[in-house]
TORZAKE-75817 format. One record per residue (C-alpha): residue in one letter; x, y, z. Coordinates in nm, 3 decimals. Example, Ala and Ser with C-alpha at 12.3 -4.5 7.8 and 13.67 -1.06 7.14 Angstrom:
BEGIN
code->A	X->1.230	Y->-0.450	Z->0.780
code->S	X->1.367	Y->-0.106	Z->0.714
***
This chain:
BEGIN
code->M	X->-2.133	Y->-1.063	Z->1.853
code->N	X->-1.838	Y->-1.322	Z->1.740
code->T	X->-1.486	Y->-1.189	Z->1.723
code->L	X->-1.343	Y->-1.243	Z->1.362
code->Q	X->-1.105	Y->-1.505	Z->1.493
code->E	X->-1.416	Y->-1.720	Z->1.614
code->H	X->-1.607	Y->-1.657	Z->1.308
code->Y	X->-1.298	Y->-1.789	Z->1.102
code->N	X->-1.292	Y->-2.118	Z->1.315
code->Q	X->-1.615	Y->-2.162	Z->1.273
code->L	X->-1.612	Y->-2.162	Z->0.889
code->C	X->-1.330	Y->-2.358	Z->0.883
code->S	X->-1.492	Y->-2.634	Z->1.070
code->E	X->-1.839	Y->-2.601	Z->0.891
code->N	X->-1.648	Y->-2.635	Z->0.565
code->V	X->-1.407	Y->-2.891	Z->0.690
code->R	X->-1.093	Y->-2.702	Z->0.629
code->Q	X->-0.799	Y->-2.662	Z->0.804
code->T	X->-0.731	Y->-2.336	Z->0.979
code->N	X->-0.442	Y->-2.117	Z->0.854
code->P	X->-0.233	Y->-2.015	Z->1.162
code->Y	X->-0.123	Y->-1.696	Z->0.979
code->I	X->-0.478	Y->-1.565	Z->0.907
code->L	X->-0.571	Y->-1.648	Z->1.259
code->H	X->-0.300	Y->-1.461	Z->1.405
code->I	X->-0.352	Y->-1.136	Z->1.192
code->L	X->-0.740	Y->-1.165	Z->1.258
code->Q	X->-0.635	Y->-1.183	Z->1.651
code->K	X->-0.469	Y->-0.830	Z->1.601
code->V	X->-0.761	Y->-0.702	Z->1.384
code->D	X->-1.003	Y->-0.796	Z->1.655
code->E	X->-0.778	Y->-0.604	Z->1.922
code->D	X->-0.798	Y->-0.290	Z->1.709
code->I	X->-1.188	Y->-0.328	Z->1.667
code->K	X->-1.182	Y->-0.343	Z->2.060
code->K	X->-0.988	Y->-0.018	Z->2.082
code->G	X->-1.223	Y->0.154	Z->1.845
code->Q	X->-0.930	Y->0.240	Z->1.595
code->E	X->-1.073	Y->0.548	Z->1.408
code->G	X->-1.038	Y->0.597	Z->1.042
code->G	X->-1.093	Y->0.223	Z->0.902
code->I	X->-0.868	Y->-0.072	Z->0.955
code->T	X->-0.657	Y->-0.223	Z->0.681
code->V	X->-0.615	Y->-0.602	Z->0.700
code->N	X->-0.242	Y->-0.679	Z->0.632
code->I	X->-0.195	Y->-1.029	Z->0.544
code->A	X->0.119	Y->-0.999	Z->0.351
code->G	X->0.281	Y->-1.330	Z->0.244
code->N	X->0.650	Y->-1.190	Z->0.277
code->N	X->0.618	Y->-1.100	Z->0.658
code->H	X->0.966	Y->-1.238	Z->0.791
code->L	X->0.872	Y->-1.182	Z->1.168
code->V	X->0.619	Y->-1.425	Z->1.206
code->P	X->0.571	Y->-1.779	Z->1.038
code->V	X->0.370	Y->-1.748	Z->0.757
code->Q	X->0.164	Y->-2.001	Z->0.569
code->K	X->0.075	Y->-1.850	Z->0.244
code->I	X->-0.282	Y->-1.783	Z->0.165
code->T	X->-0.426	Y->-1.998	Z->-0.124
code->G	X->-0.751	Y->-1.939	Z->-0.309
code->E	X->-0.970	Y->-2.152	Z->-0.075
code->D	X->-0.819	Y->-1.986	Z->0.220
code->F	X->-0.907	Y->-1.659	Z->0.070
code->W	X->-1.281	Y->-1.786	Z->0.008
code->L	X->-1.325	Y->-1.837	Z->0.388
code->L	X->-1.141	Y->-1.496	Z->0.480
code->S	X->-1.386	Y->-1.318	Z->0.234
code->K	X->-1.677	Y->-1.483	Z->0.411
code->V	X->-1.501	Y->-1.347	Z->0.744
code->L	X->-1.470	Y->-0.977	Z->0.627
code->K	X->-1.815	Y->-0.950	Z->0.439
code->N	X->-2.042	Y->-0.670	Z->0.618
code->Q	X->-1.752	Y->-0.556	Z->0.839
code->S	X->-1.803	Y->-0.188	Z->0.862
code->H	X->-1.451	Y->-0.118	Z->1.047
code->I	X->-1.239	Y->-0.273	Z->0.760
code->H	X->-1.170	Y->-0.039	Z->0.488
code->G	X->-0.849	Y->-0.202	Z->0.350
code->L	X->-0.734	Y->-0.541	Z->0.262
code->D	X->-0.373	Y->-0.615	Z->0.154
code->V	X->-0.273	Y->-0.989	Z->0.071
code->R	X->0.033	Y->-0.900	Z->-0.118
code->Y	X->0.277	Y->-1.189	Z->-0.217
code->N	X->0.024	Y->-1.496	Z->-0.156
code->S	X->-0.078	Y->-1.729	Z->-0.402
code->I	X->-0.447	Y->-1.693	Z->-0.411
code->S	X->-0.448	Y->-1.730	Z->-0.809
code->D	X->-0.771	Y->-1.715	Z->-1.019
code->V	X->-0.983	Y->-1.901	Z->-0.756
code->G	X->-0.897	Y->-1.624	Z->-0.504
code->A	X->-0.946	Y->-1.354	Z->-0.761
code->Y	X->-1.306	Y->-1.498	Z->-0.788
code->Y	X->-1.383	Y->-1.453	Z->-0.426
code->A	X->-1.189	Y->-1.109	Z->-0.430
code->S	X->-1.454	Y->-0.997	Z->-0.703
code->K	X->-1.749	Y->-1.152	Z->-0.487
code->L	X->-1.587	Y->-0.945	Z->-0.203
code->L	X->-1.576	Y->-0.617	Z->-0.403
code->Q	X->-1.962	Y->-0.665	Z->-0.464
code->K	X->-2.053	Y->-0.774	Z->-0.112
code->Q	X->-1.844	Y->-0.540	Z->0.117
code->P	X->-1.955	Y->-0.171	Z->0.043
code->N	X->-1.694	Y->-0.043	Z->0.285
code->I	X->-1.361	Y->-0.141	Z->0.113
code->T	X->-1.170	Y->0.132	Z->-0.031
code->Y	X->-0.812	Y->-0.016	Z->-0.083
code->L	X->-0.738	Y->-0.371	Z->-0.207
code->N	X->-0.372	Y->-0.487	Z->-0.262
code->L	X->-0.329	Y->-0.804	Z->-0.458
code->M	X->0.028	Y->-0.783	Z->-0.572
code->F	X->0.201	Y->-1.100	Z->-0.665
code->N	X->-0.054	Y->-1.349	Z->-0.622
code->D	X->-0.041	Y->-1.562	Z->-0.966
code->I	X->-0.369	Y->-1.400	Z->-1.079
code->G	X->-0.389	Y->-1.476	Z->-1.452
code->P	X->-0.607	Y->-1.302	Z->-1.718
code->E	X->-0.948	Y->-1.492	Z->-1.630
code->G	X->-0.881	Y->-1.368	Z->-1.256
code->G	X->-0.821	Y->-1.033	Z->-1.376
code->E	X->-1.126	Y->-1.000	Z->-1.581
code->L	X->-1.325	Y->-1.132	Z->-1.282
code->I	X->-1.202	Y->-0.846	Z->-1.093
code->A	X->-1.252	Y->-0.585	Z->-1.345
code->K	X->-1.597	Y->-0.684	Z->-1.400
code->A	X->-1.671	Y->-0.652	Z->-1.029
code->L	X->-1.559	Y->-0.291	Z->-1.049
code->H	X->-1.837	Y->-0.208	Z->-1.308
code->K	X->-2.084	Y->-0.200	Z->-1.017
code->N	X->-1.830	Y->-0.120	Z->-0.720
code->K	X->-1.868	Y->0.245	Z->-0.634
code->T	X->-1.640	Y->0.254	Z->-0.333
code->L	X->-1.291	Y->0.100	Z->-0.387
code->K	X->-1.048	Y->0.376	Z->-0.454
code->Y	X->-0.693	Y->0.216	Z->-0.515
code->L	X->-0.637	Y->-0.137	Z->-0.645
code->R	X->-0.309	Y->-0.280	Z->-0.677
code->M	X->-0.255	Y->-0.557	Z->-0.937
code->T	X->0.115	Y->-0.546	Z->-0.981
code->G	X->0.303	Y->-0.860	Z->-1.092
code->N	X->-0.009	Y->-1.073	Z->-1.167
code->K	X->0.026	Y->-1.164	Z->-1.533
code->I	X->-0.318	Y->-1.071	Z->-1.657
code->A	X->-0.162	Y->-0.995	Z->-1.998
code->N	X->-0.296	Y->-0.820	Z->-2.281
code->T	X->-0.655	Y->-0.988	Z->-2.243
code->G	X->-0.695	Y->-0.884	Z->-1.852
code->G	X->-0.558	Y->-0.524	Z->-1.957
code->M	X->-0.833	Y->-0.481	Z->-2.216
code->V	X->-1.084	Y->-0.577	Z->-1.975
code->F	X->-0.942	Y->-0.322	Z->-1.694
code->A	X->-0.951	Y->-0.048	Z->-1.969
code->A	X->-1.310	Y->-0.118	Z->-2.054
code->M	X->-1.407	Y->-0.102	Z->-1.678
code->L	X->-1.246	Y->0.257	Z->-1.677
code->Q	X->-1.505	Y->0.351	Z->-1.920
code->I	X->-1.775	Y->0.266	Z->-1.662
code->N	X->-1.636	Y->0.282	Z->-1.314
code->S	X->-1.611	Y->0.643	Z->-1.180
code->S	X->-1.475	Y->0.591	Z->-0.833
code->L	X->-1.140	Y->0.427	Z->-0.878
code->E	X->-0.892	Y->0.687	Z->-0.821
code->K	X->-0.542	Y->0.489	Z->-0.818
code->L	X->-0.482	Y->0.179	Z->-1.042
code->D	X->-0.142	Y->-0.014	Z->-1.049
code->L	X->-0.111	Y->-0.265	Z->-1.326
code->G	X->0.275	Y->-0.256	Z->-1.321
code->D	X->0.449	Y->-0.575	Z->-1.426
code->C	X->0.118	Y->-0.734	Z->-1.557
code->D	X->0.260	Y->-0.819	Z->-1.921
code->L	X->0.020	Y->-0.589	Z->-2.066
code->G	X->0.036	Y->-0.552	Z->-2.453
code->L	X->0.063	Y->-0.250	Z->-2.652
code->Q	X->-0.289	Y->-0.308	Z->-2.742
code->S	X->-0.399	Y->-0.255	Z->-2.368
code->V	X->-0.159	Y->0.029	Z->-2.308
code->I	X->-0.339	Y->0.215	Z->-2.610
code->A	X->-0.656	Y->0.122	Z->-2.484
code->F	X->-0.598	Y->0.280	Z->-2.132
code->S	X->-0.460	Y->0.604	Z->-2.303
code->T	X->-0.783	Y->0.611	Z->-2.497
code->V	X->-1.011	Y->0.568	Z->-2.193
code->L	X->-0.806	Y->0.808	Z->-2.000
code->T	X->-0.926	Y->1.103	Z->-2.203
code->Q	X->-1.276	Y->1.057	Z->-2.093
code->N	X->-1.219	Y->0.913	Z->-1.747
code->Q	X->-1.221	Y->1.202	Z->-1.480
code->A	X->-1.179	Y->1.000	Z->-1.153
code->I	X->-0.842	Y->0.835	Z->-1.218
code->K	X->-0.550	Y->1.047	Z->-1.056
code->G	X->-0.263	Y->0.780	Z->-1.052
code->I	X->-0.206	Y->0.501	Z->-1.301
code->N	X->0.091	Y->0.259	Z->-1.308
code->L	X->0.170	Y->0.091	Z->-1.658
code->N	X->0.493	Y->-0.036	Z->-1.602
code->R	X->0.688	Y->-0.278	Z->-1.795
code->P	X->0.443	Y->-0.382	Z->-2.061
code->I	X->0.538	Y->-0.620	Z->-2.306
code->L	X->0.631	Y->-0.419	Z->-2.632
code->Y	X->0.774	Y->-0.524	Z->-2.964
code->G	X->0.936	Y->-0.313	Z->-3.207
code->E	X->1.119	Y->0.020	Z->-3.152
code->Q	X->0.869	Y->0.272	Z->-3.266
code->E	X->0.760	Y->0.384	Z->-2.908
code->E	X->0.390	Y->0.375	Z->-2.992
code->S	X->0.288	Y->0.354	Z->-2.622
code->T	X->0.442	Y->0.725	Z->-2.552
code->V	X->0.261	Y->0.875	Z->-2.883
code->H	X->-0.082	Y->0.747	Z->-2.748
code->M	X->0.009	Y->0.856	Z->-2.398
code->G	X->0.114	Y->1.211	Z->-2.521
code->H	X->-0.226	Y->1.249	Z->-2.687
code->M	X->-0.379	Y->1.111	Z->-2.368
code->L	X->-0.194	Y->1.397	Z->-2.153
code->K	X->-0.310	Y->1.654	Z->-2.402
code->E	X->-0.693	Y->1.564	Z->-2.328
code->N	X->-0.686	Y->1.454	Z->-1.962
code->H	X->-0.676	Y->1.740	Z->-1.683
code->F	X->-0.748	Y->1.495	Z->-1.384
code->L	X->-0.458	Y->1.268	Z->-1.400
code->V	X->-0.185	Y->1.366	Z->-1.122
code->E	X->0.048	Y->1.057	Z->-1.125
code->L	X->0.177	Y->0.861	Z->-1.442
code->H	X->0.436	Y->0.570	Z->-1.375
code->M	X->0.579	Y->0.463	Z->-1.740
code->C	X->0.906	Y->0.234	Z->-1.622
code->K	X->1.045	Y->0.003	Z->-1.881
code->H	X->0.856	Y->0.123	Z->-2.169
code->G	X->1.173	Y->0.163	Z->-2.392
code->I	X->1.125	Y->0.522	Z->-2.435
code->K	X->1.411	Y->0.684	Z->-2.625
code->N	X->1.436	Y->1.053	Z->-2.726
code->F	X->1.154	Y->1.067	Z->-2.980
code->G	X->0.933	Y->0.928	Z->-2.679
code->M	X->1.049	Y->1.178	Z->-2.463
code->Q	X->0.969	Y->1.436	Z->-2.704
code->Q	X->0.608	Y->1.321	Z->-2.738
code->L	X->0.535	Y->1.336	Z->-2.395
code->C	X->0.708	Y->1.643	Z->-2.327
code->N	X->0.488	Y->1.816	Z->-2.623
code->A	X->0.190	Y->1.701	Z->-2.428
code->L	X->0.311	Y->1.856	Z->-2.101
code->F	X->0.302	Y->2.199	Z->-2.246
code->L	X->-0.085	Y->2.167	Z->-2.264
code->N	X->-0.121	Y->1.951	Z->-1.943
code->S	X->-0.225	Y->2.134	Z->-1.642
code->S	X->-0.259	Y->1.834	Z->-1.409
code->L	X->0.023	Y->1.589	Z->-1.385
code->R	X->0.248	Y->1.643	Z->-1.062
code->Y	X->0.437	Y->1.336	Z->-1.077
code->L	X->0.608	Y->1.168	Z->-1.408
code->D	X->0.797	Y->0.842	Z->-1.365
code->V	X->0.986	Y->0.755	Z->-1.675
code->S	X->1.285	Y->0.557	Z->-1.505
code->C	X->1.453	Y->0.270	Z->-1.659
code->N	X->1.418	Y->0.363	Z->-1.989
code->K	X->1.647	Y->0.454	Z->-2.291
code->I	X->1.648	Y->0.844	Z->-2.274
code->T	X->1.983	Y->1.028	Z->-2.350
code->R	X->2.091	Y->1.378	Z->-2.350
code->D	X->1.884	Y->1.499	Z->-2.642
code->G	X->1.546	Y->1.395	Z->-2.466
code->M	X->1.674	Y->1.623	Z->-2.167
code->V	X->1.655	Y->1.925	Z->-2.442
code->Y	X->1.273	Y->1.868	Z->-2.457
code->L	X->1.225	Y->1.807	Z->-2.071
code->A	X->1.421	Y->2.118	Z->-2.001
code->D	X->1.238	Y->2.334	Z->-2.261
code->V	X->0.894	Y->2.228	Z->-2.104
code->L	X->1.005	Y->2.292	Z->-1.760
code->K	X->1.061	Y->2.649	Z->-1.843
code->S	X->0.685	Y->2.668	Z->-1.882
code->N	X->0.537	Y->2.391	Z->-1.697
code->T	X->0.422	Y->2.492	Z->-1.324
code->T	X->0.246	Y->2.195	Z->-1.207
code->L	X->0.517	Y->1.894	Z->-1.248
code->E	X->0.684	Y->1.838	Z->-0.894
code->V	X->0.835	Y->1.507	Z->-0.927
code->I	X->1.018	Y->1.389	Z->-1.210
code->D	X->1.187	Y->1.025	Z->-1.190
code->L	X->1.466	Y->0.997	Z->-1.455
code->S	X->1.654	Y->0.686	Z->-1.291
code->F	X->1.831	Y->0.437	Z->-1.473
code->N	X->1.836	Y->0.606	Z->-1.805
code->R	X->2.164	Y->0.786	Z->-1.970
code->I	X->2.131	Y->1.155	Z->-1.970
code->E	X->2.508	Y->1.195	Z->-1.905
code->N	X->2.662	Y->1.545	Z->-1.826
code->A	X->2.495	Y->1.732	Z->-2.122
code->G	X->2.151	Y->1.610	Z->-2.007
code->A	X->2.235	Y->1.717	Z->-1.622
code->K	X->2.332	Y->2.053	Z->-1.743
code->Y	X->2.032	Y->2.133	Z->-1.964
code->L	X->1.839	Y->2.055	Z->-1.668
code->S	X->2.037	Y->2.257	Z->-1.428
code->E	X->2.022	Y->2.546	Z->-1.655
code->T	X->1.641	Y->2.547	Z->-1.655
code->L	X->1.605	Y->2.481	Z->-1.273
code->T	X->1.847	Y->2.781	Z->-1.216
code->S	X->1.674	Y->3.029	Z->-1.428
code->H	X->1.313	Y->2.959	Z->-1.528
code->N	X->1.159	Y->2.633	Z->-1.314
code->R	X->1.013	Y->2.723	Z->-0.979
code->S	X->0.787	Y->2.433	Z->-0.925
code->L	X->0.999	Y->2.115	Z->-0.930
code->K	X->1.057	Y->1.949	Z->-0.587
code->A	X->1.207	Y->1.625	Z->-0.651
code->L	X->1.467	Y->1.517	Z->-0.923
code->S	X->1.608	Y->1.162	Z->-0.930
code->V	X->1.893	Y->1.112	Z->-1.158
code->V	X->2.024	Y->0.793	Z->-1.011
code->S	X->2.246	Y->0.572	Z->-1.240
code->N	X->2.265	Y->0.820	Z->-1.543
code->K	X->2.605	Y->0.797	Z->-1.609
code->I	X->2.655	Y->1.143	Z->-1.513
code->E	X->3.014	Y->1.275	Z->-1.405
code->G	X->3.129	Y->1.539	Z->-1.175
code->E	X->3.068	Y->1.823	Z->-1.426
code->G	X->2.698	Y->1.744	Z->-1.428
code->L	X->2.641	Y->1.665	Z->-1.088
code->V	X->2.796	Y->1.987	Z->-0.958
code->A	X->2.575	Y->2.172	Z->-1.201
code->L	X->2.277	Y->2.031	Z->-1.037
code->S	X->2.397	Y->2.128	Z->-0.702
code->Q	X->2.462	Y->2.494	Z->-0.807
code->S	X->2.095	Y->2.509	Z->-0.940
code->M	X->1.985	Y->2.421	Z->-0.573
code->K	X->2.160	Y->2.734	Z->-0.469
code->T	X->1.943	Y->2.957	Z->-0.662
code->N	X->1.616	Y->2.758	Z->-0.684
code->L	X->1.518	Y->2.703	Z->-0.321
code->I	X->1.168	Y->2.508	Z->-0.448
code->L	X->1.394	Y->2.191	Z->-0.547
code->S	X->1.400	Y->2.036	Z->-0.216
code->N	X->1.487	Y->1.647	Z->-0.317
code->I	X->1.750	Y->1.533	Z->-0.512
code->Y	X->1.880	Y->1.180	Z->-0.573
code->I	X->2.240	Y->1.128	Z->-0.736
code->W	X->2.347	Y->0.784	Z->-0.636
code->G	X->2.514	Y->0.531	Z->-0.903
code->N	X->2.667	Y->0.833	Z->-1.097
code->K	X->3.051	Y->0.890	Z->-1.125
code->F	X->3.143	Y->1.129	Z->-0.801
code->D	X->3.439	Y->1.322	Z->-0.814
code->D	X->3.603	Y->1.527	Z->-0.545
code->A	X->3.423	Y->1.844	Z->-0.678
code->T	X->3.103	Y->1.653	Z->-0.653
code->C	X->3.144	Y->1.528	Z->-0.288
code->V	X->3.255	Y->1.872	Z->-0.170
code->A	X->2.972	Y->2.044	Z->-0.359
code->Y	X->2.693	Y->1.811	Z->-0.173
code->S	X->2.859	Y->1.811	Z->0.138
code->D	X->2.843	Y->2.193	Z->0.141
code->L	X->2.479	Y->2.190	Z->0.032
code->M	X->2.412	Y->1.955	Z->0.336
code->K	X->2.623	Y->2.146	Z->0.577
code->S	X->2.448	Y->2.478	Z->0.465
code->G	X->2.107	Y->2.326	Z->0.559
code->R	X->2.003	Y->2.388	Z->0.190
code->L	X->2.003	Y->2.004	Z->0.149
code->K	X->1.833	Y->1.790	Z->0.428
code->P	X->1.980	Y->1.462	Z->0.481
code->D	X->1.633	Y->1.291	Z->0.446
code->N	X->1.586	Y->1.459	Z->0.101
code->T	X->1.881	Y->1.295	Z->-0.059
code->D	X->2.047	Y->0.948	Z->-0.130
code->V	X->2.400	Y->1.020	Z->-0.007
code->E	X->2.568	Y->1.116	Z->0.310
code->P	X->2.905	Y->1.293	Z->0.300
code->Y	X->3.190	Y->1.120	Z->0.523
code->V	X->3.559	Y->1.233	Z->0.551
code->V	X->3.866	Y->1.012	Z->0.523
code->D	X->4.213	Y->1.156	Z->0.546
code->G	X->4.082	Y->1.506	Z->0.480
code->H	X->3.890	Y->1.399	Z->0.165
code->V	X->3.523	Y->1.414	Z->0.140
code->Y	X->3.327	Y->1.117	Z->-0.001
code->L	X->2.968	Y->1.033	Z->-0.048
code->A	X->2.799	Y->0.705	Z->0.079
code->E	X->2.457	Y->0.579	Z->-0.008
code->V	X->2.172	Y->0.613	Z->0.207
code->S	X->1.832	Y->0.417	Z->0.176
code->N	X->1.618	Y->0.722	Z->0.089
code->G	X->1.427	Y->0.764	Z->-0.249
code->L	X->1.104	Y->0.859	Z->-0.414
code->K	X->0.955	Y->0.478	Z->-0.405
code->R	X->1.192	Y->0.263	Z->-0.207
code->H	X->0.884	Y->0.074	Z->-0.062
code->Y	X->0.720	Y->0.009	Z->-0.394
code->Y	X->0.793	Y->-0.376	Z->-0.387
code->W	X->0.829	Y->-0.420	Z->-0.022
code->T	X->0.777	Y->-0.252	Z->0.322
code->P	X->1.025	Y->-0.260	Z->0.589
code->T	X->1.052	Y->-0.516	Z->0.875
code->Y	X->1.078	Y->-0.246	Z->1.122
code->G	X->0.977	Y->0.137	Z->1.123
code->D	X->0.735	Y->0.319	Z->0.914
code->A	X->0.656	Y->0.200	Z->0.561
code->Y	X->0.540	Y->0.545	Z->0.479
code->D	X->0.852	Y->0.705	Z->0.595
code->H	X->0.896	Y->1.032	Z->0.412
code->A	X->1.262	Y->0.981	Z->0.331
code->S	X->1.223	Y->0.633	Z->0.172
code->T	X->0.886	Y->0.733	Z->-0.035
code->A	X->0.929	Y->1.094	Z->-0.105
code->G	X->0.726	Y->1.071	Z->-0.404
code->F	X->0.428	Y->0.954	Z->-0.217
code->A	X->0.496	Y->1.240	Z->0.040
code->L	X->0.507	Y->1.510	Z->-0.212
code->V	X->0.219	Y->1.390	Z->-0.449
code->P	X->0.002	Y->1.176	Z->-0.199
code->V	X->-0.228	Y->1.012	Z->-0.444
code->G	X->-0.466	Y->0.787	Z->-0.240
code->Q	X->-0.420	Y->0.694	Z->0.115
code->H	X->-0.153	Y->0.407	Z->0.037
code->L	X->0.154	Y->0.377	Z->-0.166
***
């Protein structure tokens, strides 16, 4: 039995192609893992943004040979080729691999210059594929055309559990199509539709997503960053959450939600018992919004575990109110507050929470330090999804402190 490395060398010489030294390096590691008999399936990680070894980015032709090597390899359950340049040519071979390699459950193609045509090929391959559970297409500009084909695929495919189409230039039409098919699809547990290209100020995407949340009782994780959501849109989502009993992770960061939107959220949190993680980072809820939330967290809600209010123009009063709610609410374990305006009272309040052991250092993004008898807060690299776009050069990519959202609501085996 040839090793993967030998097989790759052989294919290169047969097809008169130069070998890619980076692929050879990774395949050598995979061969070693196979020899050791690694349990639970192997993920081949050929990330093009690896800074530890010299990287020759993979092209579409490289991916063609790689897909031939990986075909019929029962040990290999995942393939991660993020930040390469496989383009639509590579997408064609990725679609063939999905048809011929029945063991792959995870495929990460983020930021690979794949366009609408490549997106269409991959989506169509998933009509017949029954094993892929998680697909990341983040940052490939498949546009509205590709988005529509993926939405149509979800009407047929019943095995995909997590789909990431963030930063893919989806249009309003495809966002509506996703919200329509998700009223019927019972397999998808997590979906990411970040940063669609929306025109107009009518917040239509939230109206349709709201309808979907009323009907769908299987979706656990929903990412809607950069949808231009204002208070009306937040009201639509919150009205739906009164009727939804499955969603555990709601990400509405990088929108235009203000204090009035928090009135609706605080109201739904009084009765909703399933939401565990809410990401409100980079909105503008200010003191009033923080107070609405803290009142609900103090007196009613006992299911929310993590709240991120990073960069929300909150001042001391609102931040102290949130820290006070943690004293009575023992379920809320993670809170992220960096990027707001800290005063002395804020610094002391969060320092006390950490000293008393109520707030663990890994569960927040600040750390107290003292200078001349004054307490200050420094930023720490913890958060709900720090490793969404990149993974650390050293250490664990799945470290709970940096990826608390995934740790608390683990949808799929991968971030």
